[in-house]
mmCIF file as Biopython writes it, N, C-alpha, C and O atoms, coordinates in Angstrom:
data_model
#
loop_
_atom_site.group_PDB
_atom_site.id
_atom_site.type_symbol
_atom_site.label_atom_id
_atom_site.label_alt_id
_atom_site.label_comp_id
_atom_site.label_asym_id
_atom_site.label_entity_id
_atom_site.label_seq_id
_atom_site.pdbx_PDB_ins_code
_atom_site.Cartn_x
_atom_site.Cartn_y
_atom_site.Cartn_z
_atom_site.occupancy
_atom_site.B_iso_or_equiv
_atom_site.auth_seq_id
_atom_site.auth_asym_id
_atom_site.pdbx_PDB_model_num
ATOM 1   N N  . MET A ? 1  ? 0.846   -1.174 0.000   1.0 0.0 1  A 1 
ATOM 2   C CA . MET A ? 1  ? 0.000   0.000  0.000   1.0 0.0 1  A 1 
ATOM 3   C C  . MET A ? 1  ? 0.889   1.234  0.000   1.0 0.0 1  A 1 
ATOM 4   O O  . MET A ? 1  ? 1.910   1.280  0.686   1.0 0.0 1  A 1 
ATOM 5   N N  . SER A ? 2  ? 0.491   2.223  -0.771  1.0 0.0 2  A 1 
ATOM 6   C CA . SER A ? 2  ? 1.258   3.459  -0.848  1.0 0.0 2  A 1 
ATOM 7   C C  . SER A ? 2  ? 0.801   4.431  0.240   1.0 0.0 2  A 1 
ATOM 8   O O  . SER A ? 2  ? -0.244  4.241  0.861   1.0 0.0 2  A 1 
ATOM 9   N N  . ILE A ? 3  ? 1.593   5.460  0.454   1.0 0.0 3  A 1 
ATOM 10  C CA . ILE A ? 3  ? 1.254   6.482  1.446   1.0 0.0 3  A 1 
ATOM 11  C C  . ILE A ? 3  ? -0.049  7.169  1.078   1.0 0.0 3  A 1 
ATOM 12  O O  . ILE A ? 3  ? -0.886  7.427  1.943   1.0 0.0 3  A 1 
ATOM 13  N N  . ASP A ? 4  ? -0.225  7.470  -0.221  1.0 0.0 4  A 1 
ATOM 14  C CA . ASP A ? 4  ? -1.436  8.161  -0.671  1.0 0.0 4  A 1 
ATOM 15  C C  . ASP A ? 4  ? -2.688  7.371  -0.319  1.0 0.0 4  A 1 
ATOM 16  O O  . ASP A ? 4  ? -3.653  7.916  0.217   1.0 0.0 4  A 1 
ATOM 17  N N  . ARG A ? 5  ? -2.659  6.101  -0.625  1.0 0.0 5  A 1 
ATOM 18  C CA . ARG A ? 5  ? -3.833  5.260  -0.347  1.0 0.0 5  A 1 
ATOM 19  C C  . ARG A ? 5  ? -4.034  5.067  1.152   1.0 0.0 5  A 1 
ATOM 20  O O  . ARG A ? 5  ? -5.171  4.996  1.618   1.0 0.0 5  A 1 
ATOM 21  N N  . ALA A ? 6  ? -2.948  4.982  1.908   1.0 0.0 6  A 1 
ATOM 22  C CA . ALA A ? 6  ? -3.062  4.830  3.359   1.0 0.0 6  A 1 
ATOM 23  C C  . ALA A ? 6  ? -3.684  6.069  3.987   1.0 0.0 6  A 1 
ATOM 24  O O  . ALA A ? 6  ? -4.500  5.958  4.902   1.0 0.0 6  A 1 
ATOM 25  N N  . VAL A ? 7  ? -3.305  7.249  3.503   1.0 0.0 7  A 1 
ATOM 26  C CA . VAL A ? 7  ? -3.880  8.488  4.029   1.0 0.0 7  A 1 
ATOM 27  C C  . VAL A ? 7  ? -5.369  8.555  3.715   1.0 0.0 7  A 1 
ATOM 28  O O  . VAL A ? 7  ? -6.171  8.915  4.578   1.0 0.0 7  A 1 
ATOM 29  N N  . MET A ? 8  ? -5.741  8.212  2.490   1.0 0.0 8  A 1 
ATOM 30  C CA . MET A ? 8  ? -7.170  8.229  2.137   1.0 0.0 8  A 1 
ATOM 31  C C  . MET A ? 8  ? -7.960  7.213  2.950   1.0 0.0 8  A 1 
ATOM 32  O O  . MET A ? 8  ? -9.070  7.505  3.394   1.0 0.0 8  A 1 
ATOM 33  N N  . ALA A ? 9  ? -7.401  6.029  3.148   1.0 0.0 9  A 1 
ATOM 34  C CA . ALA A ? 9  ? -8.082  5.006  3.945   1.0 0.0 9  A 1 
ATOM 35  C C  . ALA A ? 9  ? -8.217  5.457  5.398   1.0 0.0 9  A 1 
ATOM 36  O O  . ALA A ? 9  ? -9.274  5.283  6.004   1.0 0.0 9  A 1 
ATOM 37  N N  . PHE A ? 10 ? -7.166  6.029  5.953   1.0 0.0 10 A 1 
ATOM 38  C CA . PHE A ? 10 ? -7.191  6.507  7.337   1.0 0.0 10 A 1 
ATOM 39  C C  . PHE A ? 10 ? -8.220  7.617  7.506   1.0 0.0 10 A 1 
ATOM 40  O O  . PHE A ? 10 ? -8.970  7.624  8.483   1.0 0.0 10 A 1 
ATOM 41  N N  . ALA A ? 11 ? -8.262  8.554  6.562   1.0 0.0 11 A 1 
ATOM 42  C CA . ALA A ? 11 ? -9.231  9.649  6.634   1.0 0.0 11 A 1 
ATOM 43  C C  . ALA A ? 11 ? -10.650 9.102  6.557   1.0 0.0 11 A 1 
ATOM 44  O O  . ALA A ? 11 ? -11.528 9.538  7.302   1.0 0.0 11 A 1 
ATOM 45  N N  . GLY A ? 12 ? -10.875 8.154  5.661   1.0 0.0 12 A 1 
ATOM 46  C CA . GLY A ? 12 ? -12.206 7.561  5.546   1.0 0.0 12 A 1 
ATOM 47  C C  . GLY A ? 12 ? -12.634 6.843  6.804   1.0 0.0 12 A 1 
ATOM 48  O O  . GLY A ? 12 ? -13.780 6.965  7.235   1.0 0.0 12 A 1 
ATOM 49  N N  . ILE A ? 13 ? -11.724 6.096  7.395   1.0 0.0 13 A 1 
ATOM 50  C CA . ILE A ? 13 ? -12.033 5.383  8.641   1.0 0.0 13 A 1 
ATOM 51  C C  . ILE A ? 13 ? -12.357 6.361  9.758   1.0 0.0 13 A 1 
ATOM 52  O O  . ILE A ? 13 ? -13.296 6.143  10.523  1.0 0.0 13 A 1 
ATOM 53  N N  . MET A ? 14 ? -11.584 7.441  9.856   1.0 0.0 14 A 1 
ATOM 54  C CA . MET A ? 14 ? -11.820 8.423  10.915  1.0 0.0 14 A 1 
ATOM 55  C C  . MET A ? 14 ? -13.164 9.123  10.738  1.0 0.0 14 A 1 
ATOM 56  O O  . MET A ? 14 ? -13.872 9.354  11.718  1.0 0.0 14 A 1 
ATOM 57  N N  . VAL A ? 15 ? -13.522 9.461  9.507   1.0 0.0 15 A 1 
ATOM 58  C CA . VAL A ? 15 ? -14.810 10.114 9.251   1.0 0.0 15 A 1 
ATOM 59  C C  . VAL A ? 15 ? -15.958 9.167  9.596   1.0 0.0 15 A 1 
ATOM 60  O O  . VAL A ? 15 ? -16.900 9.559  10.284  1.0 0.0 15 A 1 
ATOM 61  N N  . LEU A ? 16 ? -15.883 7.933  9.123   1.0 0.0 16 A 1 
ATOM 62  C CA . LEU A ? 16 ? -16.953 6.981  9.419   1.0 0.0 16 A 1 
ATOM 63  C C  . LEU A ? 16 ? -17.059 6.690  10.916  1.0 0.0 16 A 1 
ATOM 64  O O  . LEU A ? 16 ? -18.160 6.592  11.458  1.0 0.0 16 A 1 
ATOM 65  N N  . ALA A ? 17 ? -15.916 6.555  11.576  1.0 0.0 17 A 1 
ATOM 66  C CA . ALA A ? 17 ? -15.933 6.305  13.024  1.0 0.0 17 A 1 
ATOM 67  C C  . ALA A ? 17 ? -16.550 7.477  13.772  1.0 0.0 17 A 1 
ATOM 68  O O  . ALA A ? 17 ? -17.326 7.274  14.705  1.0 0.0 17 A 1 
ATOM 69  N N  . SER A ? 18 ? -16.216 8.699  13.377  1.0 0.0 18 A 1 
ATOM 70  C CA . SER A ? 18 ? -16.775 9.859  14.076  1.0 0.0 18 A 1 
ATOM 71  C C  . SER A ? 18 ? -18.274 9.985  13.820  1.0 0.0 18 A 1 
ATOM 72  O O  . SER A ? 18 ? -19.017 10.428 14.696  1.0 0.0 18 A 1 
ATOM 73  N N  . LEU A ? 19 ? -18.725 9.599  12.622  1.0 0.0 19 A 1 
ATOM 74  C CA . LEU A ? 19 ? -20.163 9.634  12.361  1.0 0.0 19 A 1 
ATOM 75  C C  . LEU A ? 19 ? -20.908 8.620  13.227  1.0 0.0 19 A 1 
ATOM 76  O O  . LEU A ? 19 ? -21.970 8.927  13.768  1.0 0.0 19 A 1 
ATOM 77  N N  . VAL A ? 20 ? -20.358 7.425  13.357  1.0 0.0 20 A 1 
ATOM 78  C CA . VAL A ? 20 ? -20.977 6.405  14.211  1.0 0.0 20 A 1 
ATOM 79  C C  . VAL A ? 20 ? -20.979 6.865  15.660  1.0 0.0 20 A 1 
ATOM 80  O O  . VAL A ? 20 ? -21.996 6.761  16.346  1.0 0.0 20 A 1 
ATOM 81  N N  . LEU A ? 21 ? -19.842 7.372  16.128  1.0 0.0 21 A 1 
ATOM 82  C CA . LEU A ? 21 ? -19.750 7.821  17.516  1.0 0.0 21 A 1 
ATOM 83  C C  . LEU A ? 21 ? -20.677 9.001  17.801  1.0 0.0 21 A 1 
ATOM 84  O O  . LEU A ? 21 ? -21.190 9.132  18.913  1.0 0.0 21 A 1 
ATOM 85  N N  . SER A ? 22 ? -20.894 9.861  16.803  1.0 0.0 22 A 1 
ATOM 86  C CA . SER A ? 22 ? -21.804 10.991 17.015  1.0 0.0 22 A 1 
ATOM 87  C C  . SER A ? 22 ? -23.249 10.513 17.168  1.0 0.0 22 A 1 
ATOM 88  O O  . SER A ? 22 ? -24.045 11.153 17.854  1.0 0.0 22 A 1 
ATOM 89  N N  . GLN A ? 23 ? -23.581 9.410  16.542  1.0 0.0 23 A 1 
ATOM 90  C CA . GLN A ? 23 ? -24.937 8.873  16.675  1.0 0.0 23 A 1 
ATOM 91  C C  . GLN A ? 23 ? -25.113 8.084  17.971  1.0 0.0 23 A 1 
ATOM 92  O O  . GLN A ? 23 ? -26.195 8.076  18.557  1.0 0.0 23 A 1 
ATOM 93  N N  . VAL A ? 24 ? -24.044 7.422  18.414  1.0 0.0 24 A 1 
ATOM 94  C CA . VAL A ? 24 ? -24.119 6.557  19.593  1.0 0.0 24 A 1 
ATOM 95  C C  . VAL A ? 24 ? -23.889 7.331  20.887  1.0 0.0 24 A 1 
ATOM 96  O O  . VAL A ? 24 ? -24.571 7.093  21.884  1.0 0.0 24 A 1 
ATOM 97  N N  . HIS A ? 25 ? -22.922 8.265  20.874  1.0 0.0 25 A 1 
ATOM 98  C CA . HIS A ? 25 ? -22.532 8.928  22.119  1.0 0.0 25 A 1 
ATOM 99  C C  . HIS A ? 25 ? -22.905 10.406 22.153  1.0 0.0 25 A 1 
ATOM 100 O O  . HIS A ? 25 ? -23.810 10.803 22.887  1.0 0.0 25 A 1 
ATOM 101 N N  . SER A ? 26 ? -22.220 11.208 21.372  1.0 0.0 26 A 1 
ATOM 102 C CA . SER A ? 26 ? -22.397 12.648 21.462  1.0 0.0 26 A 1 
ATOM 103 C C  . SER A ? 26 ? -22.153 13.293 20.098  1.0 0.0 26 A 1 
ATOM 104 O O  . SER A ? 26 ? -21.317 12.837 19.318  1.0 0.0 26 A 1 
ATOM 105 N N  . SER A ? 27 ? -22.894 14.354 19.833  1.0 0.0 27 A 1 
ATOM 106 C CA . SER A ? 27 ? -22.717 15.052 18.562  1.0 0.0 27 A 1 
ATOM 107 C C  . SER A ? 27 ? -21.371 15.778 18.494  1.0 0.0 27 A 1 
ATOM 108 O O  . SER A ? 27 ? -20.974 16.227 17.419  1.0 0.0 27 A 1 
ATOM 109 N N  . TYR A ? 28 ? -20.675 15.897 19.604  1.0 0.0 28 A 1 
ATOM 110 C CA . TYR A ? 28 ? -19.351 16.535 19.602  1.0 0.0 28 A 1 
ATOM 111 C C  . TYR A ? 28 ? -18.326 15.727 18.802  1.0 0.0 28 A 1 
ATOM 112 O O  . TYR A ? 28 ? -17.286 16.262 18.417  1.0 0.0 28 A 1 
ATOM 113 N N  . TRP A ? 29 ? -18.607 14.451 18.548  1.0 0.0 29 A 1 
ATOM 114 C CA . TRP A ? 29 ? -17.705 13.643 17.732  1.0 0.0 29 A 1 
ATOM 115 C C  . TRP A ? 29 ? -17.645 14.157 16.296  1.0 0.0 29 A 1 
ATOM 116 O O  . TRP A ? 29 ? -16.713 13.829 15.562  1.0 0.0 29 A 1 
ATOM 117 N N  . LEU A ? 30 ? -18.623 14.952 15.892  1.0 0.0 30 A 1 
ATOM 118 C CA . LEU A ? 30 ? -18.584 15.536 14.548  1.0 0.0 30 A 1 
ATOM 119 C C  . LEU A ? 30 ? -17.435 16.528 14.395  1.0 0.0 30 A 1 
ATOM 120 O O  . LEU A ? 30 ? -17.043 16.861 13.277  1.0 0.0 30 A 1 
ATOM 121 N N  . LEU A ? 31 ? -16.898 16.996 15.513  1.0 0.0 31 A 1 
ATOM 122 C CA . LEU A ? 31 ? -15.716 17.857 15.453  1.0 0.0 31 A 1 
ATOM 123 C C  . LEU A ? 31 ? -14.518 17.106 14.875  1.0 0.0 31 A 1 
ATOM 124 O O  . LEU A ? 31 ? -13.663 17.704 14.222  1.0 0.0 31 A 1 
ATOM 125 N N  . LEU A ? 32 ? -14.458 15.812 15.114  1.0 0.0 32 A 1 
ATOM 126 C CA . LEU A ? 32 ? -13.394 15.004 14.517  1.0 0.0 32 A 1 
ATOM 127 C C  . LEU A ? 32 ? -13.545 14.967 13.002  1.0 0.0 32 A 1 
ATOM 128 O O  . LEU A ? 32 ? -12.551 15.041 12.280  1.0 0.0 32 A 1 
ATOM 129 N N  . THR A ? 33 ? -14.769 14.855 12.517  1.0 0.0 33 A 1 
ATOM 130 C CA . THR A ? 33 ? -15.018 14.889 11.077  1.0 0.0 33 A 1 
ATOM 131 C C  . THR A ? 33 ? -14.572 16.224 10.499  1.0 0.0 33 A 1 
ATOM 132 O O  . THR A ? 33 ? -13.950 16.265 9.438   1.0 0.0 33 A 1 
ATOM 133 N N  . ALA A ? 34 ? -14.883 17.310 11.185  1.0 0.0 34 A 1 
ATOM 134 C CA . ALA A ? 34 ? -14.463 18.638 10.726  1.0 0.0 34 A 1 
ATOM 135 C C  . ALA A ? 34 ? -12.941 18.756 10.723  1.0 0.0 34 A 1 
ATOM 136 O O  . ALA A ? 34 ? -12.367 19.326 9.795   1.0 0.0 34 A 1 
ATOM 137 N N  . PHE A ? 35 ? -12.288 18.227 11.747  1.0 0.0 35 A 1 
ATOM 138 C CA . PHE A ? 35 ? -10.827 18.268 11.815  1.0 0.0 35 A 1 
ATOM 139 C C  . PHE A ? 35 ? -10.202 17.509 10.654  1.0 0.0 35 A 1 
ATOM 140 O O  . PHE A ? 35 ? -9.257  17.996 10.033  1.0 0.0 35 A 1 
ATOM 141 N N  . VAL A ? 36 ? -10.716 16.326 10.356  1.0 0.0 36 A 1 
ATOM 142 C CA . VAL A ? 36 ? -10.191 15.521 9.249   1.0 0.0 36 A 1 
ATOM 143 C C  . VAL A ? 36 ? -10.379 16.268 7.931   1.0 0.0 36 A 1 
ATOM 144 O O  . VAL A ? 36 ? -9.464  16.316 7.109   1.0 0.0 36 A 1 
ATOM 145 N N  . GLY A ? 37 ? -11.543 16.841 7.731   1.0 0.0 37 A 1 
ATOM 146 C CA . GLY A ? 37 ? -11.815 17.589 6.511   1.0 0.0 37 A 1 
ATOM 147 C C  . GLY A ? 37 ? -10.900 18.794 6.358   1.0 0.0 37 A 1 
ATOM 148 O O  . GLY A ? 37 ? -10.367 19.039 5.276   1.0 0.0 37 A 1 
ATOM 149 N N  . LEU A ? 38 ? -10.719 19.543 7.434   1.0 0.0 38 A 1 
ATOM 150 C CA . LEU A ? 38 ? -9.826  20.705 7.384   1.0 0.0 38 A 1 
ATOM 151 C C  . LEU A ? 38 ? -8.386  20.286 7.131   1.0 0.0 38 A 1 
ATOM 152 O O  . LEU A ? 38 ? -7.658  20.963 6.405   1.0 0.0 38 A 1 
ATOM 153 N N  . ASN A ? 39 ? -7.973  19.179 7.723   1.0 0.0 39 A 1 
ATOM 154 C CA . ASN A ? 39 ? -6.613  18.689 7.518   1.0 0.0 39 A 1 
ATOM 155 C C  . ASN A ? 39 ? -6.398  18.267 6.063   1.0 0.0 39 A 1 
ATOM 156 O O  . ASN A ? 39 ? -5.345  18.537 5.487   1.0 0.0 39 A 1 
ATOM 157 N N  . LEU A ? 40 ? -7.393  17.607 5.473   1.0 0.0 40 A 1 
ATOM 158 C CA . LEU A ? 40 ? -7.289  17.234 4.063   1.0 0.0 40 A 1 
ATOM 159 C C  . LEU A ? 40 ? -7.239  18.468 3.173   1.0 0.0 40 A 1 
ATOM 160 O O  . LEU A ? 40 ? -6.498  18.502 2.190   1.0 0.0 40 A 1 
ATOM 161 N N  . LEU A ? 41 ? -8.021  19.473 3.516   1.0 0.0 41 A 1 
ATOM 162 C CA . LEU A ? 41 ? -8.037  20.700 2.727   1.0 0.0 41 A 1 
ATOM 163 C C  . LEU A ? 41 ? -6.695  21.429 2.798   1.0 0.0 41 A 1 
ATOM 164 O O  . LEU A ? 41 ? -6.170  21.861 1.772   1.0 0.0 41 A 1 
ATOM 165 N N  . GLN A ? 42 ? -6.142  21.569 3.994   1.0 0.0 42 A 1 
ATOM 166 C CA . GLN A ? 42 ? -4.862  22.262 4.110   1.0 0.0 42 A 1 
ATOM 167 C C  . GLN A ? 42 ? -3.750  21.454 3.464   1.0 0.0 42 A 1 
ATOM 168 O O  . GLN A ? 42 ? -2.812  22.037 2.919   1.0 0.0 42 A 1 
ATOM 169 N N  . ALA A ? 43 ? -3.826  20.131 3.509   1.0 0.0 43 A 1 
ATOM 170 C CA . ALA A ? 43 ? -2.809  19.296 2.871   1.0 0.0 43 A 1 
ATOM 171 C C  . ALA A ? 43 ? -2.852  19.440 1.354   1.0 0.0 43 A 1 
ATOM 172 O O  . ALA A ? 43 ? -1.821  19.341 0.689   1.0 0.0 43 A 1 
ATOM 173 N N  . SER A ? 44 ? -4.043  19.673 0.807   1.0 0.0 44 A 1 
ATOM 174 C CA . SER A ? 44 ? -4.143  19.836 -0.643  1.0 0.0 44 A 1 
ATOM 175 C C  . SER A ? 44 ? -3.486  21.135 -1.098  1.0 0.0 44 A 1 
ATOM 176 O O  . SER A ? 44 ? -3.000  21.211 -2.227  1.0 0.0 44 A 1 
ATOM 177 N N  . PHE A ? 45 ? -3.461  22.154 -0.246  1.0 0.0 45 A 1 
ATOM 178 C CA . PHE A ? 45 ? -2.834  23.424 -0.607  1.0 0.0 45 A 1 
ATOM 179 C C  . PHE A ? 45 ? -1.352  23.476 -0.260  1.0 0.0 45 A 1 
ATOM 180 O O  . PHE A ? 45 ? -0.551  24.024 -1.018  1.0 0.0 45 A 1 
ATOM 181 N N  . THR A ? 46 ? -0.986  22.906 0.887   1.0 0.0 46 A 1 
ATOM 182 C CA . THR A ? 46 ? 0.401   23.031 1.359   1.0 0.0 46 A 1 
ATOM 183 C C  . THR A ? 46 ? 1.261   21.826 1.043   1.0 0.0 46 A 1 
ATOM 184 O O  . THR A ? 46 ? 2.485   21.940 0.991   1.0 0.0 46 A 1 
ATOM 185 N N  . GLY A ? 47 ? 0.647   20.675 0.831   1.0 0.0 47 A 1 
ATOM 186 C CA . GLY A ? 47 ? 1.414   19.450 0.615   1.0 0.0 47 A 1 
ATOM 187 C C  . GLY A ? 47 ? 1.958   18.857 1.899   1.0 0.0 47 A 1 
ATOM 188 O O  . GLY A ? 47 ? 2.706   17.881 1.860   1.0 0.0 47 A 1 
ATOM 189 N N  . LEU A ? 48 ? 1.596   19.428 3.029   1.0 0.0 48 A 1 
ATOM 190 C CA . LEU A ? 48 ? 2.066   18.971 4.333   1.0 0.0 48 A 1 
ATOM 191 C C  . LEU A ? 48 ? 0.949   18.184 5.020   1.0 0.0 48 A 1 
ATOM 192 O O  . LEU A ? 48 ? -0.102  18.737 5.344   1.0 0.0 48 A 1 
ATOM 193 N N  . CYS A ? 49 ? 1.185   16.895 5.239   1.0 0.0 49 A 1 
ATOM 194 C CA . CYS A ? 49 ? 0.181   16.034 5.853   1.0 0.0 49 A 1 
ATOM 195 C C  . CYS A ? 49 ? 0.822   15.246 6.996   1.0 0.0 49 A 1 
ATOM 196 O O  . CYS A ? 49 ? 1.710   14.428 6.754   1.0 0.0 49 A 1 
ATOM 197 N N  . PRO A ? 50 ? 0.388   15.480 8.232   1.0 0.0 50 A 1 
ATOM 198 C CA . PRO A ? 50 ? 0.965   14.752 9.362   1.0 0.0 50 A 1 
ATOM 199 C C  . PRO A ? 50 ? 0.810   13.236 9.244   1.0 0.0 50 A 1 
ATOM 200 O O  . PRO A ? 50 ? 1.723   12.490 9.601   1.0 0.0 50 A 1 
ATOM 201 N N  . ALA A ? 51 ? -0.329  12.781 8.749   1.0 0.0 51 A 1 
ATOM 202 C CA . ALA A ? 51 ? -0.540  11.335 8.602   1.0 0.0 51 A 1 
ATOM 203 C C  . ALA A ? 51 ? 0.445   10.751 7.594   1.0 0.0 51 A 1 
ATOM 204 O O  . ALA A ? 51 ? 0.967   9.656  7.802   1.0 0.0 51 A 1 
ATOM 205 N N  . ALA A ? 52 ? 0.701   11.472 6.505   1.0 0.0 52 A 1 
ATOM 206 C CA . ALA A ? 52 ? 1.651   10.995 5.495   1.0 0.0 52 A 1 
ATOM 207 C C  . ALA A ? 52 ? 3.054   10.885 6.080   1.0 0.0 52 A 1 
ATOM 208 O O  . ALA A ? 52 ? 3.797   9.959  5.755   1.0 0.0 52 A 1 
ATOM 209 N N  . MET A ? 53 ? 3.412   11.832 6.941   1.0 0.0 53 A 1 
ATOM 210 C CA . MET A ? 53 ? 4.733   11.777 7.583   1.0 0.0 53 A 1 
ATOM 211 C C  . MET A ? 53 ? 4.852   10.544 8.477   1.0 0.0 53 A 1 
ATOM 212 O O  . MET A ? 53 ? 5.896   9.893  8.518   1.0 0.0 53 A 1 
ATOM 213 N N  . ILE A ? 54 ? 3.779   10.235 9.186   1.0 0.0 54 A 1 
ATOM 214 C CA . ILE A ? 54 ? 3.793   9.058  10.064  1.0 0.0 54 A 1 
ATOM 215 C C  . ILE A ? 54 ? 3.874   7.777  9.235   1.0 0.0 54 A 1 
ATOM 216 O O  . ILE A ? 54 ? 4.641   6.869  9.557   1.0 0.0 54 A 1 
ATOM 217 N N  . PHE A ? 55 ? 3.084   7.709  8.172   1.0 0.0 55 A 1 
ATOM 218 C CA . PHE A ? 55 ? 3.121   6.519  7.320   1.0 0.0 55 A 1 
ATOM 219 C C  . PHE A ? 55 ? 4.484   6.349  6.647   1.0 0.0 55 A 1 
ATOM 220 O O  . PHE A ? 55 ? 4.944   5.225  6.447   1.0 0.0 55 A 1 
ATOM 221 N N  . ARG A ? 56 ? 5.126   7.462  6.301   1.0 0.0 56 A 1 
ATOM 222 C CA . ARG A ? 56 ? 6.458   7.384  5.696   1.0 0.0 56 A 1 
ATOM 223 C C  . ARG A ? 56 ? 7.455   6.805  6.711   1.0 0.0 56 A 1 
ATOM 224 O O  . ARG A ? 56 ? 8.293   5.976  6.359   1.0 0.0 56 A 1 
ATOM 225 N N  . LYS A ? 57 ? 7.356   7.249  7.974   1.0 0.0 57 A 1 
ATOM 226 C CA . LYS A ? 57 ? 8.244   6.728  9.004   1.0 0.0 57 A 1 
ATOM 227 C C  . LYS A ? 57 ? 7.969   5.258  9.297   1.0 0.0 57 A 1 
ATOM 228 O O  . LYS A ? 57 ? 8.859   4.541  9.755   1.0 0.0 57 A 1 
ATOM 229 N N  . LEU A ? 58 ? 6.747   4.803  9.037   1.0 0.0 58 A 1 
ATOM 230 C CA . LEU A ? 58 ? 6.402   3.397  9.235   1.0 0.0 58 A 1 
ATOM 231 C C  . LEU A ? 58 ? 6.875   2.524  8.078   1.0 0.0 58 A 1 
ATOM 232 O O  . LEU A ? 58 ? 6.769   1.299  8.135   1.0 0.0 58 A 1 
ATOM 233 N N  . GLY A ? 59 ? 7.401   3.161  7.023   1.0 0.0 59 A 1 
ATOM 234 C CA . GLY A ? 59 ? 7.998   2.403  5.941   1.0 0.0 59 A 1 
ATOM 235 C C  . GLY A ? 59 ? 7.169   2.253  4.677   1.0 0.0 59 A 1 
ATOM 236 O O  . GLY A ? 59 ? 7.562   1.511  3.777   1.0 0.0 59 A 1 
ATOM 237 N N  . LEU A ? 60 ? 6.025   2.941  4.581   1.0 0.0 60 A 1 
ATOM 238 C CA . LEU A ? 60 ? 5.237   2.867  3.364   1.0 0.0 60 A 1 
ATOM 239 C C  . LEU A ? 60 ? 5.933   3.645  2.251   1.0 0.0 60 A 1 
ATOM 240 O O  . LEU A ? 60 ? 6.659   4.604  2.512   1.0 0.0 60 A 1 
ATOM 241 N N  . LYS A ? 61 ? 5.708   3.231  1.031   1.0 0.0 61 A 1 
ATOM 242 C CA . LYS A ? 61 ? 6.362   3.838  -0.128  1.0 0.0 61 A 1 
ATOM 243 C C  . LYS A ? 61 ? 5.500   4.938  -0.704  1.0 0.0 61 A 1 
ATOM 244 O O  . LYS A ? 61 ? 4.271   4.855  -0.691  1.0 0.0 61 A 1 
ATOM 245 N N  . SER A ? 62 ? 6.160   5.980  -1.216  1.0 0.0 62 A 1 
ATOM 246 C CA . SER A ? 62 ? 5.468   7.044  -1.913  1.0 0.0 62 A 1 
ATOM 247 C C  . SER A ? 62 ? 5.082   6.584  -3.293  1.0 0.0 62 A 1 
ATOM 248 O O  . SER A ? 62 ? 5.853   5.911  -3.977  1.0 0.0 62 A 1 
ATOM 249 N N  . ALA A ? 63 ? 3.873   6.951  -3.704  1.0 0.0 63 A 1 
ATOM 250 C CA . ALA A ? 63 ? 3.392   6.635  -5.042  1.0 0.0 63 A 1 
ATOM 251 C C  . ALA A ? 63 ? 2.201   7.507  -5.343  1.0 0.0 63 A 1 
ATOM 252 O O  . ALA A ? 63 ? 1.578   8.053  -4.433  1.0 0.0 63 A 1 
ATOM 253 N N  . SER A ? 64 ? 1.883   7.642  -6.601  1.0 0.0 64 A 1 
ATOM 254 C CA . SER A ? 64 ? 0.719   8.393  -7.009  1.0 0.0 64 A 1 
ATOM 255 C C  . SER A ? 64 ? -0.519  7.505  -6.837  1.0 0.0 64 A 1 
ATOM 256 O O  . SER A ? 64 ? -0.537  6.358  -7.284  1.0 0.0 64 A 1 
ATOM 257 N N  . ALA A ? 65 ? -1.539  8.042  -6.194  1.0 0.0 65 A 1 
ATOM 258 C CA . ALA A ? 65 ? -2.735  7.255  -5.903  1.0 0.0 65 A 1 
ATOM 259 C C  . ALA A ? 65 ? -3.535  6.920  -7.162  1.0 0.0 65 A 1 
ATOM 260 O O  . ALA A ? 65 ? -4.176  5.871  -7.243  1.0 0.0 65 A 1 
ATOM 261 N N  . PHE A ? 66 ? -3.490  7.815  -8.132  1.0 0.0 66 A 1 
ATOM 262 C CA . PHE A ? 66 ? -4.313  7.592  -9.323  1.0 0.0 66 A 1 
ATOM 263 C C  . PHE A ? 66 ? -3.463  7.634  -10.562 1.0 0.0 66 A 1 
ATOM 264 O O  . PHE A ? 66 ? -3.976  7.468  -11.669 1.0 0.0 66 A 1 
#
């Protein structure tokens, strides 16, 4: 798996988890969805993604997702 795909998978999991948690526990979990969305947006402009840095340190290879 490449870093690009790992970041997209991680973001998707976090969004889905926060949606489930907002329905089960508290609507404040939607703040996690907003955080993930804002992080993806800033990464698209700056190219700086904390999750990508972590995945790179874990040994995943860089590649174009599409």
